[in-house]
C-alpha positions, 0 to 999 in steps of 0.5 A: 129010387129017387134021384134029383134031376140036372137042374135040381142037382145045380141048383142045390149045389149053387145054394149050398156053396153059397150058404158055406161061403157065406158062414166060412167067410172069416175064414176065406179071408184068412186063407185068401190073406195068407196066400196073396202074393205067393204061387207054389209056396201057398200050399206049404206056407198056409197050410192050417188056413187051408184045413181050417177052410176045408173043415169049415167048407164040410160042415 
């Protein structure tokens, strides 16, 4: 069984997250723009942007 050490796992996660945020920069900006000034209503008002953000991050 090959497993990553805790340190390797954290490094991989950090690198992957940074890469995803870089590649999804415009989608993140769209969601942030929609969410600005909202609190609870962000859930339904920005649903489409959130779905797009999730799809981009999973690629």
